[in-house]
C-alpha positions in Angstrom: 44.4 58.6 -159.1 45.4 55.5 -161.2 45.8 52.2 -159.5 49.3 51.0 -158.5 48.4 47.7 -156.8 45.1 45.8 -156.6 44.2 42.7 -154.6 41.0 40.9 -155.5 39.7 38.3 -153.0 43.2 37.2 -152.0 43.8 34.4 -149.5 47.0 32.8 -148.4 47.8 29.8 -146.3 51.1 28.6 -144.9 51.3 24.8 -145.0 54.3 23.4 -143.0 55.4 19.9 -143.9 54.9 18.6 -140.4 52.5 21.1 -138.8 49.0 22.4 -138.9 48.2 24.8 -141.8 48.1 28.5 -140.9 45.6 30.7 -142.7 47.4 34.1 -142.9 45.1 36.0 -145.2 41.4 35.6 -145.8 39.5 37.1 -148.8 41.4 40.4 -148.9 40.3 43.0 -151.5 42.4 46.2 -151.5 43.5 48.9 -153.9 46.6 51.1 -153.5 46.5 54.2 -155.7 49.6 55.7 -157.4 51.1 58.3 -155.0 49.2 57.1 -151.9 50.8 57.0 -148.5 49.1 54.0 -146.7 49.8 52.8 -143.2 49.1 49.1 -142.6 48.5 48.2 -139.0 47.4 45.1 -137.1 48.4 42.8 -134.2 51.3 40.4 -134.4 50.3 37.6 -136.7 47.5 39.5 -138.3 48.9 38.9 -141.8 50.7 42.2 -142.5 54.1 40.8 -143.5 52.4 38.1 -145.7 50.5 40.9 -147.5 53.7 42.8 -148.0 55.3 39.8 -149.7 52.3 39.4 -152.0 52.7 43.0 -153.2 56.0 42.3 -155.0 55.4 38.6 -155.9 57.7 37.1 -153.3 54.5 35.1 -152.4 51.7 34.2 -154.7 48.1 34.1 -153.5 46.4 30.7 -153.1 43.2 32.3 -154.1 42.4 35.6 -155.8 44.6 37.9 -157.9 47.3 40.5 -157.2 48.0 43.1 -160.0 51.0 45.4 -159.8 51.0 48.3 -162.2 48.9 46.2 -164.5 51.1 43.0 -164.2 49.6 39.8 -162.8 51.9 38.3 -160.1 50.8 34.8 -161.1 52.7 35.2 -164.4 56.4 34.3 -163.7 57.6 36.4 -166.6 56.3 39.5 -164.8 58.3 38.9 -161.6 61.5 40.8 -162.5 59.6 43.8 -163.7 57.3 43.8 -160.6 60.3 43.6 -158.1 62.0 46.5 -159.9 58.9 48.6 -159.4 58.0 47.5 -155.8 60.8 47.7 -153.3 60.3 45.8 -150.0 62.3 46.7 -146.9 62.0 43.5 -144.8 61.1 43.3 -141.1 64.3 41.3 -140.6 66.8 43.2 -142.8 69.5 40.5 -142.7 67.3 38.5 -145.1 67.9 41.0 -147.9 71.6 41.8 -147.4 73.8 40.2 -150.0 76.9 42.3 -150.3 80.1 41.8 -148.2 80.5 45.6 -147.6 78.0 48.4 -147.3 78.8 49.8 -150.7 78.6 46.5 -152.5 75.2 45.7 -151.0 73.7 49.1 -152.0 75.1 48.6 -155.5 73.8 45.1 -156.0 70.3 45.8 -157.3 71.1 48.6 -159.8 74.3 46.7 -160.9 72.2 43.7 -161.8 69.9 45.9 -163.9 73.0 46.9 -166.0 73.3 50.6 -165.2 76.6 52.2 -166.4 79.2 53.0 -163.8 78.5 56.8 -163.5 74.7 56.2 -162.9 75.5 53.3 -160.5 77.8 55.6 -158.5 75.2 58.4 -158.4 72.5 56.0 -157.1 74.8 54.4 -154.5 76.0 57.8 -153.2 72.5 59.2 -153.0 71.1 56.1 -151.1 74.0 56.2 -148.6 73.5 59.9 -148.0 69.7 59.8 -147.4 70.0 56.8 -145.0 72.9 58.3 -143.0 75.5 55.6 -144.0 78.0 58.0 -145.6 81.5 57.1 -144.5 80.7 53.5 -143.9 81.1 52.3 -147.5 83.9 49.8 -146.6 82.3 48.5 -143.4 81.5 44.7 -143.5 77.7 44.4 -143.7 77.8 41.6 -141.1 79.4 43.9 -138.5 76.6 46.5 -138.5 74.3 47.0 -135.6 70.6 46.0 -136.0 69.7 49.6 -136.7 72.5 50.2 -139.2 71.5 47.0 -140.9 68.0 48.3 -141.3 69.3 51.5 -142.8 71.4 49.4 -145.2 68.4 47.4 -146.4 66.5 50.7 -147.0 69.5 52.1 -149.0 69.6 49.0 -151.2 65.9 49.5 -152.1 66.2 53.2 -152.7 69.1 52.7 -155.1 66.6 50.8 -157.3 64.4 53.9 -157.5 61.1 51.9 -157.4 57.6 53.3 -158.1 56.3 51.8 -154.8 58.2 51.2 -151.5 56.8 48.8 -148.8 58.3 49.4 -145.3 57.7 46.2 -143.3 58.3 47.3 -139.7 61.4 49.1 -141.0 61.7 51.4 -137.9 61.3 48.7 -135.3 65.0 48.4 -134.5 65.9 52.1 -135.1 66.7 54.8 -132.6 64.4 57.8 -132.6 66.8 59.7 -134.9 66.9 56.8 -137.3 63.1 56.3 -137.1 62.6 60.0 -137.9 65.1 59.6 -140.9 63.1 56.7 -142.3 59.8 58.4 -141.9 61.1 61.7 -143.5 62.5 59.6 -146.3 59.1 57.9 -146.8 57.4 61.3 -146.9 59.9 62.6 -149.5 59.4 59.6 -151.6 55.7 60.0 -151.4 55.9 63.7 -152.4 57.8 62.6 -155.5 54.8 60.5 -156.5 56.0 57.2 -155.2 53.4 54.9 -153.6 54.4 54.2 -149.9 53.0 51.4 -147.8 54.2 51.7 -144.2 53.6 48.6 -142.0 53.9 49.6 -138.4 52.8 48.9 -134.8 53.4 52.5 -133.8 50.3 54.5 -134.1 52.2 57.8 -134.2 53.8 56.6 -137.4 50.5 55.5 -138.9 49.2 59.1 -138.2 51.7 60.4 -140.8 49.9 58.5 -143.6 46.9 59.7 -145.7 45.1 56.4 -145.3 45.2 53.6 -142.6 44.3 50.0 -143.3 44.0 47.6 -140.4 44.1 43.8 -140.5 42.8 41.4 -137.9 43.3 37.6 -138.0 44.0 37.8 -141.7 40.9 39.8 -142.6 40.4 43.5 -143.6 39.1 45.2 -140.4 39.3 48.9 -141.0 40.2 51.2 -143.9 40.0 55.0 -143.8 41.7 58.3 -143.1 43.9 58.4 -140.0 41.6 61.0 -138.3 38.8 58.4 -138.5 40.7 55.1 -137.9 43.2 56.3 -135.2 40.6 57.9 -133.0 38.2 54.9 -133.0 39.1 53.6 -129.6 36.4 50.9 -129.3 37.1 49.5 -132.8 40.8 49.5 -132.3 40.6 47.8 -128.9 38.5 45.1 -130.5 41.4 44.2 -132.8 44.1 44.5 -130.1 45.3 48.0 -131.1 45.2 51.5 -129.5 44.4 55.0 -130.6 47.2 57.3 -131.7 49.4 58.6 -128.8 48.3 62.2 -129.4 44.7 61.1 -129.3 45.2 59.3 -126.1 47.0 62.3 -124.6 44.3 64.6 -125.7 41.6 62.3 -124.2 43.4 62.0 -120.8 44.4 65.7 -120.6 40.9 66.8 -121.7 39.3 65.2 -118.6 41.3 67.7 -116.5 41.6 70.6 -119.0 38.2 70.9 -120.9 39.9 73.6 -123.1 41.5 70.8 -125.1 38.9 69.9 -127.8 38.0 66.3 -128.6 39.1 64.7 -131.8 42.8 65.7 -131.8 45.0 62.9 -133.1 48.2 64.7 -134.2 50.9 65.9 -131.8 51.3 69.4 -133.4 47.6 70.1 -133.0 47.7 68.9 -129.4 50.7 71.2 -128.6 48.8 74.2 -130.1 45.7 73.3 -127.9 47.5 73.3 -124.6 46.2 76.2 -122.5 48.2 78.9 -120.7 48.5 78.7 -116.9 45.4 79.9 -115.1 46.7 79.9 -111.5 45.1 76.6 -110.6 46.6 74.5 -107.9 48.9 71.8 -109.3 50.5 68.8 -107.6 54.0 69.1 -106.2 54.1 65.4 -105.6 57.2 63.6 -106.9 57.5 59.9 -107.5 58.6 57.9 -104.5 62.1 56.5 -104.9 63.0 52.9 -104.1 65.5 52.4 -101.2 69.1 52.1 -102.3 70.1 48.4 -102.6 73.5 46.8 -103.0 75.0 46.8 -106.5 74.3 43.7 -108.6 76.2 44.9 -111.7 79.3 47.1 -111.9 81.1 47.9 -115.1 84.2 50.1 -114.8 86.2 51.6 -117.6 84.9 48.9 -120.0 86.2 49.1 -123.5 85.7 46.7 -126.4 86.8 46.8 -130.0 85.4 44.3 -132.6 88.0 42.9 -135.0 90.8 44.5 -132.9 94.1 44.7 -134.6 92.7 44.6 -138.1 92.0 47.4 -140.6 88.2 46.8 -139.9 88.5 47.4 -136.2 85.5 49.1 -134.7 85.4 50.4 -131.1 82.0 49.7 -129.6 82.7 50.6 -125.9 85.1 53.3 -124.7 85.9 53.5 -121.0 82.3 52.9 -120.1 81.1 52.7 -116.5 77.7 51.7 -115.3 76.2 50.5 -112.0 73.0 48.6 -111.5 71.4 48.2 -108.0 69.9 44.8 -107.1 66.1 44.8 -107.5 66.1 47.9 -109.7 64.8 48.5 -113.2 67.7 50.2 -115.1 67.3 51.6 -118.6 70.1 51.8 -121.2 69.3 54.2 -124.0 71.3 55.7 -126.9 71.4 55.9 -130.7 71.9 52.9 -133.0 75.5 51.6 -132.7 76.2 53.3 -129.4 77.2 50.1 -127.6 74.0 49.0 -125.8 73.9 45.5 -127.1 77.7 45.1 -126.6 77.3 46.2 -122.9 74.5 43.7 -122.3 76.6 40.9 -123.8 79.4 41.7 -121.4 77.1 41.6 -118.4 76.3 37.9 -119.0 79.8 37.0 -120.3 78.9 36.4 -123.9 81.8 38.9 -124.4 84.7 39.2 -122.0 86.3 42.5 -121.1 89.3 43.5 -123.2 90.0 46.3 -120.8 88.3 47.4 -117.7 86.1 45.0 -115.6 82.6 43.8 -115.1 81.2 42.3 -111.9 77.8 40.6 -112.4 75.9 38.8 -109.6 79.1 38.9 -107.5 81.3 37.3 -110.2 84.3 38.9 -111.9 83.7 38.3 -115.6 87.4 38.9 -116.4 88.4 35.9 -114.3 89.5 33.0 -116.6 88.1 30.6 -113.9 84.6 32.1 -114.2 81.9 29.5 -113.8 79.8 30.6 -116.8 77.1 28.0 -116.1 76.6 29.4 -112.6 76.4 32.9 -114.0 73.8 31.9 -116.6 71.6 30.3 -113.9 71.2 33.8 -112.5 71.4 35.9 -115.6 69.2 35.7 -118.8 69.6 37.7 -121.9 66.8 38.2 -124.5 68.5 39.3 -127.8 67.6 42.2 -130.0 67.2 39.8 -132.9 65.2 36.8 -131.5 66.3 34.4 -134.2 69.9 34.8 -133.0 69.2 32.9 -129.8 67.0 30.1 -131.1 68.3 26.5 -130.8 65.3 24.4 -131.4 62.6 23.9 -134.1 59.4 24.2 -132.1 58.2 26.8 -129.7 57.8 24.6 -126.6 61.2 23.0 -127.0 62.8 26.4 -127.4 61.3 27.8 -124.2 62.2 24.6 -122.4 65.9 24.8 -123.5 67.0 27.1 -120.6 65.4 25.4 -117.7 66.3 22.0 -119.1 70.0 22.9 -119.2 70.3 25.3 -116.2 67.9 24.2 -113.5 68.0 21.1 -111.3 65.1 18.8 -111.8 62.8 21.3 -113.5 59.1 20.8 -114.1 59.4 21.6 -117.8 55.8 21.7 -118.6 55.0 24.0 -115.8 58.0 26.3 -116.5 57.2 26.5 -120.2 53.4 27.1 -119.6 54.1 29.9 -117.1 56.6 31.6 -119.3 54.3 31.5 -122.3 51.4 32.8 -120.3 53.6 35.7 -119.0 54.2 37.0 -122.6 50.7 36.3 -124.0 51.3 33.1 -125.9 48.6 30.4 -125.5 50.4 27.2 -124.5 48.2 24.8 -126.5 48.1 27.0 -129.6 51.8 27.7 -129.8 53.8 25.0 -128.1 54.0 22.8 -131.2 54.3 25.7 -133.7 57.5 25.9 -135.8 59.6 28.9 -134.9 60.2 29.7 -138.6 56.4 30.0 -139.1 56.0 32.8 -136.5 55.6 36.5 -137.1 58.4 38.8 -136.0 56.4 39.9 -132.9 55.6 36.3 -132.0 59.3 35.4 -132.2 60.1 38.2 -129.8 57.6 36.9 -127.4 59.2 33.4 -127.6 62.6 34.9 -126.9 61.3 36.7 -123.8 59.5 33.5 -122.6 62.8 31.6 -123.1 64.6 34.1 -120.9 61.9 34.0 -118.2 61.5 30.2 -118.1 64.8 29.7 -116.1 63.6 32.2 -113.4 66.7 34.5 -113.5 67.8 36.9 -110.8 69.0 39.4 -113.4 67.1 39.8 -116.7 68.9 41.6 -119.6 66.5 42.8 -122.3 67.7 44.1 -125.6 64.8 46.0 -127.2 62.1 43.9 -125.6 59.2 45.9 -127.0 60.4 46.4 -130.6 58.1 44.9 -133.2 55.2 44.3 -130.8 51.6 45.5 -131.3 50.3 48.0 -128.7 48.4 45.4 -126.7 51.4 43.1 -126.6 53.7 46.0 -125.6 51.4 46.9 -122.7 51.1 43.3 -121.6 54.8 42.6 -121.6 55.7 45.9 -120.0 53.2 45.2 -117.2 54.6 41.6 -116.8 58.2 42.9 -116.6 57.2 45.5 -114.0 55.5 42.7 -111.9 58.7 40.7 -112.1 60.7 43.7 -111.0 58.4 44.2 -108.0 59.0 40.5 -107.2 62.7 41.2 -106.9 64.0 40.5 -110.4 66.6 43.0 -111.5 65.9 44.4 -115.0 68.4 46.0 -117.4 66.5 47.2 -120.4 68.1 48.5 -123.6 65.4 50.3 -125.5 64.5 52.9 -128.1 60.8 52.7 -127.1 60.4 54.4 -123.7 56.6 54.4 -123.6 55.1 52.0 -121.1 58.2 51.4 -119.1 59.9 54.7 -118.5 57.9 55.8 -115.5 58.9 52.6 -113.7 62.6 52.8 -114.4 64.7 53.7 -111.4 67.7 54.9 -113.3 68.6 55.5 -117.0 72.1 55.5 -118.5 72.6 57.4 -121.7 75.3 56.0 -124.0 76.9 57.8 -127.0 79.8 56.5 -129.2 80.5 53.7 -126.7 80.8 55.9 -123.7 78.5 56.8 -120.8 77.2 60.3 -121.1 74.7 60.7 -118.3 73.1 58.7 -115.5 70.0 59.7 -113.6 66.3 59.3 -112.9 64.0 59.4 -115.9 62.7 62.9 -115.2 66.3 64.2 -114.9 67.4 62.5 -118.1 64.5 63.7 -120.2 65.0 67.3 -118.9 68.5 67.5 -120.4 67.9 68.5 -124.0 71.6 69.1 -124.6 72.6 65.5 -123.8 69.6 64.0 -125.5 70.3 65.9 -128.7 74.0 65.0 -128.6 73.0 61.3 -128.3 70.4 61.6 -131.2 67.6 60.9 -128.8 64.2 62.5 -128.3 62.1 62.6 -125.0 58.8 60.7 -124.8 55.5 62.4 -125.6 54.7 63.2 -122.0 58.1 64.9 -121.5 57.5 67.0 -124.7 54.1 68.0 -123.5 55.5 68.8 -120.1 58.0 71.2 -121.6 55.2 72.9 -123.6 53.1 73.3 -120.5 56.2 74.9 -118.8 56.6 77.2 -121.8 53.0 78.1 -121.3 53.7 79.3 -117.8 52.7 76.1 -115.8 54.9 75.7 -112.6 55.3 71.9 -113.0 57.6 70.4 -110.3 59.5 68.4 -113.0 59.2 67.0 -116.4 56.7 64.1 -116.5 57.8 60.9 -118.3 54.3 59.4 -118.6 50.9 60.7 -119.5 49.5 59.4 -116.2 52.2 61.3 -114.4 51.5 64.5 -116.3 47.8 64.3 -115.5 48.6 63.8 -111.8 50.9 66.9 -111.9 48.1 68.9 -113.4 45.8 67.9 -110.5 43.8 65.4 -112.5 43.1 61.7 -112.0 43.5 58.7 -114.3 42.8 55.1 -113.6 44.9 53.9 -116.5 48.6 53.6 -116.7 49.5 56.2 -119.3 52.6 56.5 -121.3 
């Protein structure tokens, strides 16, 4: 295949005006062929997003050369042609939204290339259709949910019909249905001969590529087919990553069921390898339930409409009712735009009830005399988009902001250091780093540390694991579960169930602003009808459980983690599976 993009001995360094230089890439040599589908993986801060921006000349290498379809990115006269041929969907989609409405934004790129109106209309309609934004043409772009904004950014790129598309963590904020839509679209683009570079922390997404490239600390660490890279447990662990979920499942299940052959890394192959029931004894043990505690959060018949009374009114919540017990871990799940973030913002009084009521930590949030400061001492919210909650310039100051303003006589150094340690940020390495110089995953860790620093009674987390590498996801999930066992109540809005779902006491499913179902995780993920109606898909362990049941296994319930499934099958595992 001919070469699409070539990097020769490329290095890049960020040089903040008042900070220590950060070497993002070191002597990278890579070639992307025309029509390839390449997954780019690596820990947070490994240089993936920097590399993405080098591919379409948004950044220029300090050393080495980048050639895009034969055009040198160092030559300024090539930049317009390069960016027309290489479309980049940013990790933070707001950075590339320029139109006031959805339709205007999608049309912006092709309109600036001078396409006539009929062709412009065709491109816009096609891009809206394939990204699921039909019917939203007149919606203001600034009123979209994070997932809808991500779809809009992708639509704007697709309308340009580039020869190469780079997805920089494009699925991080999307619900399972939206994630599947993006991945299917990437596959269709690739089948049309378009080069696709998919930057992801999700190994199940990397498994869809024909080639996987891994970065570590700015250097090229691995490069090969997914069957080789995504099953190399020792090499991946050395760079802070993990094997593909299907490979991990095959390994764990294979210790109990030797019929499952080694080397499986794709879910479809694993499903085919699951044996029929052989009359063995299986465990009937069910997970112990926590005792029922008093309610800490009660939302009753809560409704909220953005821009109420205007032609742009959008109802986000519709007669929603949710209860959260003190000391519990409560999951809120649902498709993009279903009202999860709006609900969390009501629980800590960033939004006040328009109708219905919310009682949080014993306080009526509809009361005009509400002591908001007293509420915030007990309740912390980590936003879906970390940048939306930053006040300061430097990491240490940002994490100190909460305890400085909410706690009496806080030991700021101790509070900041403990919070940073809890999320895996080294105090001395990061305390003086500029927030603007952090990767997306590092910013999420800072937002979580900021929420933890004030030692809240109720912790509200909006997509806390999105955009994190596998090691960071596992570390933060473990830390959150430790906090919960210490008595902190968790309310977690998430699209990424793995790692947390087995420890959740209750899950609420939202759809179109209303509550559809409440129950324990195994109950929720057994109800295919409600999940499908909410555009959700069960975790891998639940899908495997259902296949075992179809194969005649008398499992006592659907498992929601791999460790739980292994236990049901009569096996043992020393690792916390997901």
